N, CA, C and O atoms as a DFTB+ gen file, in Angstrom:
248 C
 N C O
     1  1       0.887     -22.549      -9.978
     2  2       0.468     -22.714      -8.613
     3  2      -0.797     -23.558      -8.542
     4  3      -0.868     -24.461      -7.708
     5  1      -1.753     -23.314      -9.341
     6  2      -2.941     -24.154      -9.350
     7  2      -3.966     -23.769      -8.300
     8  3      -3.712     -22.924      -7.442
     9  1      -5.111     -24.393      -8.382
    10  2      -6.206     -24.064      -7.472
    11  2      -6.021     -24.674      -6.086
    12  3      -6.711     -24.267      -5.151
    13  1      -5.124     -25.623      -5.925
    14  2      -4.936     -26.285      -4.637
    15  2      -3.701     -25.784      -3.886
    16  3      -3.249     -26.435      -2.944
    17  1      -3.165     -24.667      -4.279
    18  2      -1.918     -24.203      -3.677
    19  2      -2.097     -23.717      -2.243
    20  3      -1.242     -23.986      -1.399
    21  1      -3.177     -23.016      -1.948
    22  2      -3.363     -22.485      -0.600
    23  2      -4.853     -22.358      -0.317
    24  3      -5.571     -21.670      -1.042
    25  1      -5.308     -23.010       0.718
    26  2      -6.730     -22.960       1.053
    27  2      -7.156     -21.600       1.595
    28  3      -8.299     -21.189       1.399
    29  1      -6.254     -20.901       2.272
    30  2      -6.610     -19.640       2.910
    31  2      -6.303     -18.399       2.099
    32  3      -6.405     -17.290       2.623
    33  1      -5.930     -18.548       0.833
    34  2      -5.547     -17.389       0.025
    35  2      -6.692     -16.387      -0.112
    36  3      -6.478     -15.184       0.037
    37  1      -7.887     -16.860      -0.391
    38  2      -9.031     -15.959      -0.529
    39  2      -9.333     -15.217       0.762
    40  3      -9.630     -14.023       0.741
    41  1      -9.257     -15.922       1.886
    42  2      -9.484     -15.299       3.188
    43  2      -8.395     -14.277       3.496
    44  3      -8.685     -13.220       4.056
    45  1      -7.166     -14.572       3.145
    46  2      -6.065     -13.638       3.380
    47  2      -6.259     -12.355       2.575
    48  3      -6.038     -11.264       3.099
    49  1      -6.667     -12.467       1.306
    50  2      -6.918     -11.276       0.491
    51  2      -8.091     -10.468       1.045
    52  3      -8.059      -9.238       1.029
    53  1      -9.118     -11.150       1.529
    54  2     -10.259     -10.469       2.130
    55  2      -9.841      -9.698       3.374
    56  3     -10.252      -8.553       3.559
    57  1      -9.033     -10.310       4.224
    58  2      -8.530      -9.642       5.427
    59  2      -7.671      -8.431       5.064
    60  3      -7.764      -7.390       5.715
    61  1      -6.849      -8.559       4.045
    62  2      -6.003      -7.451       3.616
    63  2      -6.838      -6.281       3.116
    64  3      -6.575      -5.133       3.476
    65  1      -7.838      -6.559       2.293
    66  2      -8.706      -5.489       1.788
    67  2      -9.485      -4.826       2.912
    68  3      -9.647      -3.606       2.909
    69  1      -9.966      -5.601       3.867
    70  2     -10.700      -5.049       5.000
    71  2      -9.802      -4.166       5.861
    72  3     -10.220      -3.096       6.302
    73  1      -8.580      -4.609       6.100
    74  2      -7.632      -3.827       6.890
    75  2      -7.290      -2.513       6.203
    76  3      -7.254      -1.471       6.858
    77  1      -7.038      -2.540       4.901
    78  2      -6.732      -1.306       4.168
    79  2      -7.923      -0.364       4.133
    80  3      -7.750       0.850       4.246
    81  1      -9.126      -0.898       3.980
    82  2     -10.325      -0.060       3.976
    83  2     -10.503       0.633       5.323
    84  3     -10.837       1.817       5.370
    85  1     -10.286      -0.089       6.411
    86  2     -10.394       0.516       7.746
    87  2      -9.320       1.578       7.957
    88  3      -9.583       2.613       8.568
    89  1      -8.119       1.328       7.457
    90  2      -7.031       2.294       7.577
    91  2      -7.384       3.594       6.865
    92  3      -7.214       4.675       7.428
    93  1      -7.872       3.496       5.631
    94  2      -8.230       4.691       4.871
    95  2      -9.449       5.394       5.446
    96  3      -9.576       6.611       5.307
    97  1     -10.343       4.659       6.085
    98  2     -11.555       5.242       6.650
    99  2     -11.265       5.985       7.952
   100  3     -11.857       7.032       8.211
   101  1     -10.360       5.453       8.770
   102  2     -10.112       6.005      10.099
   103  2      -8.986       7.032      10.163
   104  3      -8.917       7.809      11.115
   105  1      -8.105       7.048       9.167
   106  2      -6.932       7.913       9.238
   107  2      -6.761       8.713       7.950
   108  3      -7.179       8.290       6.872
   109  1      -6.137       9.882       8.093
   110  2      -5.707      10.680       6.947
   111  2      -4.236      10.373       6.706
   112  3      -3.426      10.427       7.631
   113  1      -3.897      10.055       5.478
   114  2      -2.516       9.764       5.118
   115  2      -1.973      10.941       4.319
   116  3      -2.581      11.372       3.339
   117  1      -0.831      11.452       4.743
   118  2      -0.235      12.611       4.085
   119  2       1.177      12.252       3.647
   120  3       1.982      11.775       4.447
   121  1       1.472      12.483       2.381
   122  2       2.809      12.245       1.852
   123  2       3.739      13.334       2.367
   124  3       3.471      14.520       2.174
   125  1       4.825      12.944       3.016
   126  2       5.721      13.918       3.640
   127  2       6.649      14.595       2.637
   128  3       6.997      15.763       2.815
   129  1       7.050      13.889       1.596
   130  2       7.950      14.455       0.596
   131  2       7.154      14.718      -0.676
   132  3       6.891      13.797      -1.450
   133  1       6.771      15.974      -0.892
   134  2       5.961      16.327      -2.058
   135  2       6.764      16.362      -3.351
   136  3       6.186      16.464      -4.433
   137  1       8.083      16.279      -3.254
   138  2       8.920      16.404      -4.443
   139  2       9.171      15.079      -5.155
   140  3       9.834      15.058      -6.193
   141  1       8.659      13.982      -4.624
   142  2       8.849      12.682      -5.265
   143  2       7.936      12.598      -6.479
   144  3       6.716      12.702      -6.351
   145  1       8.518      12.412      -7.643
   146  2       7.754      12.222      -8.874
   147  2       7.912      10.759      -9.266
   148  3       8.974      10.339      -9.724
   149  1       6.841       9.988      -9.082
   150  2       6.926       8.548      -9.253
   151  2       7.265       8.144     -10.673
   152  3       8.005       7.180     -10.870
   153  1       6.754       8.843     -11.661
   154  2       7.039       8.464     -13.045
   155  2       8.512       8.679     -13.389
   156  3       9.063       7.989     -14.246
   157  1       9.136       9.629     -12.723
   158  2      10.546       9.894     -12.970
   159  2      11.445       9.046     -12.076
   160  3      12.465       8.531     -12.533
   161  1      11.070       8.898     -10.796
   162  2      11.949       8.273      -9.813
   163  2      11.843       6.750      -9.750
   164  3      12.778       6.085      -9.303
   165  1      10.723       6.193     -10.191
   166  2      10.575       4.740     -10.165
   167  2      11.134       4.182     -11.465
   168  3      10.699       4.558     -12.553
   169  1      12.098       3.288     -11.340
   170  2      12.715       2.710     -12.530
   171  2      12.679       1.196     -12.432
   172  3      12.760       0.625     -11.345
   173  1      12.556       0.564     -13.572
   174  2      12.612      -0.894     -13.603
   175  2      13.666      -1.307     -14.611
   176  3      13.506      -1.132     -15.819
   177  1      14.734      -1.852     -14.092
   178  2      15.770      -2.384     -14.962
   179  2      15.666      -3.905     -14.910
   180  3      15.090      -4.524     -15.804
   181  1      16.209      -4.484     -13.894
   182  2      16.022      -5.910     -13.658
   183  2      15.080      -6.099     -12.468
   184  3      14.276      -7.031     -12.435
   185  1      15.195      -5.205     -11.502
   186  2      14.329      -5.188     -10.327
   187  2      13.759      -3.781     -10.171
   188  3      14.332      -2.813     -10.672
   189  1      12.641      -3.675      -9.482
   190  2      12.055      -2.355      -9.237
   191  2      12.945      -1.561      -8.297
   192  3      13.398      -2.080      -7.277
   193  1      13.193      -0.311      -8.637
   194  2      13.886       0.628      -7.770
   195  2      12.866       1.694      -7.415
   196  3      12.440       2.462      -8.277
   197  1      12.472       1.746      -6.140
   198  2      11.421       2.665      -5.724
   199  2      11.957       3.636      -4.686
   200  3      12.735       3.245      -3.815
   201  1      11.548       4.904      -4.769
   202  2      11.936       5.846      -3.718
   203  2      11.162       5.542      -2.437
   204  3      10.128       4.876      -2.475
   205  1      11.662       6.025      -1.318
   206  2      10.980       5.816      -0.047
   207  2       9.656       6.576      -0.041
   208  3       9.567       7.699      -0.538
   209  1       8.656       5.959       0.516
   210  2       7.331       6.564       0.612
   211  2       7.077       6.871       2.084
   212  3       6.520       6.051       2.815
   213  1       7.490       8.053       2.504
   214  2       7.362       8.448       3.901
   215  2       6.041       9.184       4.061
   216  3       5.807      10.209       3.421
   217  1       5.185       8.653       4.917
   218  2       3.861       9.233       5.116
   219  2       3.636       9.549       6.585
   220  3       4.262       8.976       7.476
   221  1       2.724      10.477       6.802
   222  2       2.283      10.818       8.147
   223  2       0.854      10.315       8.280
   224  3       0.016      10.577       7.416
   225  1       0.576       9.600       9.351
   226  2      -0.748       9.028       9.580
   227  2      -1.389       9.787      10.734
   228  3      -0.883       9.775      11.856
   229  1      -2.513      10.449      10.445
   230  2      -3.219      11.237      11.451
   231  2      -4.640      10.718      11.607
   232  3      -5.282      10.384      10.612
   233  1      -5.151      10.643      12.844
   234  2      -6.542      10.231      13.022
   235  2      -7.481      11.258      12.397
   236  3      -7.223      12.461      12.456
   237  1      -8.561      10.783      11.803
   238  2      -9.538      11.692      11.212
   239  2     -10.351      12.368      12.299
   240  3     -10.627      11.784      13.346
   241  1     -10.726      13.602      12.032
   242  2     -11.610      14.317      12.957
   243  2     -13.014      13.756      12.815
   244  3     -13.479      13.509      11.702
   245  1     -13.682      13.556      13.928
   246  2     -15.024      12.970      13.877
   247  2     -16.094      14.001      13.747
   248  3     -17.276      13.660      13.692
């Protein structure tokens, strides 16, 4: 790809990190299915096979 592939790549990564930080700061994320064991259920043969990650997003108490 090289250094000239995309001028906005650094800005895009910065925006993504900022958005995720705000999400984790403002909301509580709860995994709905506690029985998912990622080491057992995630397999890589030719492509990644991942179980569904169903979460509940709740506003944090202030």
